[in-house]
C-alpha angles and dihedrals in degrees: 000000000000124000095256092055091048091053092048091048092050092052091049089051093051092046093048092048094050090045090054090051093049094045094048090049092051092048091049093047091052092045092238089134131035122267092246092053090046090055092049092048091047092052091047090047094050092048091048091049091054092045091049093048091048090049091049090050091048092050091048090049093049094047099046144066129188132235119214112233091209103053104005094239114154115219145156113236123215114273089247092054089046094052096044097044121109104244152171125204093280106022140049129192100241137158111246113230090211104052099014095229124130110231139154096271117204118235117238128182111260117244117240111276096030 
């Protein structure tokens, strides 16, 4: 499966998980389903949201590299550094292994084979 399909699949998973959570909440609020079923659906929904978010993060990690704003070095951080880094949609505050400075590194798509 190519990177574009993985990213699309991860977004679909997150959307479907959040939709399940919202729908189960609405059904429970309107007493369409029993309280016990609402609890079960809510637990399943919350777990699926976390799984979908983790999968989306894993796909993003696997398909991207980061460019240091200080020295221009392109690198792939550890998964732990990736997860814990303060970030926006296109940058993460990471420590460059080349120059040793922490900067807001810009995300780039990884080339095949990296």
